[in-house]
C-alpha positions as a printed NumPy array, in Angstrom:
array([[  3.948,   2.031, -15.907],
       [  6.493,   2.532, -13.177],
       [  5.714,   2.13 ,  -9.51 ],
       [  8.04 ,   3.039,  -6.542],
       [  7.117,   2.273,  -3.039],
       [  8.69 ,   3.816,  -0.058],
       [  8.16 ,   4.612,   3.515],
       [  8.69 ,   1.375,   5.187],
       [ 10.774,   0.819,   8.196],
       [ 10.884,  -0.629,  11.768],
       [  8.087,   0.332,  13.961],
       [  6.731,  -1.114,  17.528],
       [  3.384,  -2.78 ,  17.676],
       [  0.759,   0.07 ,  18.103],
       [  2.664,   2.407,  16.103],
       [  2.084,   4.078,  12.574],
       [  3.61 ,   4.235,   9.31 ],
       [  2.605,   6.151,   6.118],
       [  3.77 ,   4.409,   2.793],
       [  3.858,   6.302,  -0.473],
       [  3.887,   5.008,  -4.008],
       [  5.016,   7.277,  -6.776],
       [  3.445,   6.415,  -9.972],
       [  4.464,   7.263, -13.514],
       [  3.308,   6.63 , -16.972],
       [ -0.464,   6.471, -15.924],
       [ -2.592,   9.2  , -14.538],
       [ -4.079,   8.336, -10.955],
       [ -7.015,  10.33 , -11.791],
       [ -8.229,   7.783, -14.348],
       [ -6.891,   4.519, -12.681],
       [ -7.785,   2.132,  -9.831],
       [ -4.714,   1.568,  -7.431],
       [ -4.216,  -1.3  ,  -5.057],
       [ -1.748,  -2.02 ,  -2.216],
       [ -0.591,  -5.764,  -1.56 ],
       [  1.617,  -7.231,   0.92 ],
       [  3.869, -10.368,   1.071],
       [  5.028, -11.638,   4.217],
       [  8.356, -13.702,   4.607],
       [  7.697, -17.268,   3.237],
       [  4.157, -16.455,   2.333],
       [  2.059, -15.647,  -0.851],
       [  1.33 , -11.904,  -1.686],
       [ -1.961, -10.797,  -0.523],
       [ -4.259,  -7.974,  -1.03 ],
       [ -4.671,  -5.116,   1.219],
       [ -6.568,  -2.173,   0.038],
       [ -8.011,  -0.688,  -3.279],
       [ -8.671,   3.066,  -4.214],
       [-10.786,   3.611,  -7.453],
       [-10.42 ,   6.624,  -9.819],
       [-13.824,   7.69 ,  -8.307],
       [-12.645,   7.683,  -4.845],
       [-14.139,   4.371,  -3.537],
       [-11.82 ,   2.26 ,  -1.17 ],
       [-11.966,  -1.275,   0.001],
       [ -9.816,  -3.102,   2.509],
       [ -9.098,  -6.565,   3.492],
       [-10.653,  -7.582,   6.698],
       [ -7.298,  -7.882,   8.48 ],
       [ -6.597,  -4.264,   7.916],
       [-10.052,  -2.505,   7.844],
       [-10.255,   0.328,  10.413],
       [ -6.504,   0.402,  10.821],
       [ -5.202,   1.304,   7.179],
       [ -6.368,   4.23 ,   4.842],
       [ -5.715,   4.309,   1.238],
       [ -5.589,   7.766,  -0.445],
       [ -3.937,   9.552,  -3.33 ],
       [ -2.822,  12.791,  -4.709],
       [ -3.259,  13.229,  -8.103],
       [ -1.27 ,  16.292,  -8.365],
       [  1.706,  14.436,  -7.224],
       [  0.634,  11.285,  -8.815],
       [  1.243,   9.445,  -5.585],
       [ -0.665,   6.684,  -3.761],
       [ -0.503,   6.607,   0.147],
       [ -1.331,   3.773,   2.665],
       [ -1.806,   5.177,   6.207],
       [ -1.134,   2.363,   8.594],
       [ -2.216,   2.843,  12.324],
       [ -2.457,   0.305,  15.018],
       [  0.332,  -1.937,  13.535],
       [  0.609,  -5.462,  14.568],
       [  3.481,  -7.93 ,  14.131],
       [  1.399,  -9.837,  11.504],
       [  1.36 ,  -6.652,   9.474],
       [  5.221,  -7.368,   8.926],
       [  5.631,  -7.742,   5.172],
       [  6.832,  -6.211,   1.951],
       [  4.215,  -3.551,   0.523],
       [  3.607,  -3.128,  -2.863],
       [  1.373,  -0.846,  -4.882],
       [ -0.233,  -1.719,  -8.253],
       [ -2.412,  -0.168, -11.015],
       [ -5.363,  -2.702, -11.266],
       [ -5.361,  -3.068, -14.972],
       [ -1.57 ,  -3.247, -15.433],
       [  0.538,  -6.525, -14.969],
       [  3.375,  -4.468, -13.523],
       [  4.876,  -4.972,  -9.939],
       [  7.324,  -2.182,  -8.779],
       [  9.786,  -2.351,  -5.958],
       [  8.185,  -2.756,  -2.637],
       [  8.854,  -1.632,   0.798],
       [  9.597,  -3.419,   3.828],
       [  7.465,  -2.955,   6.944],
       [  8.622,  -4.559,  10.302],
       [  6.559,  -4.501,  13.353],
       [  8.1  ,  -5.381,  16.439],
       [  6.329,  -6.953,  19.511]])
């Protein structure tokens, strides 16, 4: 399993970004995918889940602002982030739930 997240960058508070995670080695149509994030100096935390059946769950801190989706043809998972806040600043990682593999994350920096 390989995961490559990209799409991060610097954005002002209130802005939007869409992260992408290209997945190889497994089929998204048969796997549950998660997004996590790790702020500077803090532990990695859960952000969102998309099951292979299309069900989604979110951390309370991002609910109603972030949306997780996927494209099974491109085998890519997305995280649409709206209404960004400075506390959303972190390195974002995608992960297949049943595999203990972390890919390279992508840094999101939100300025106030």
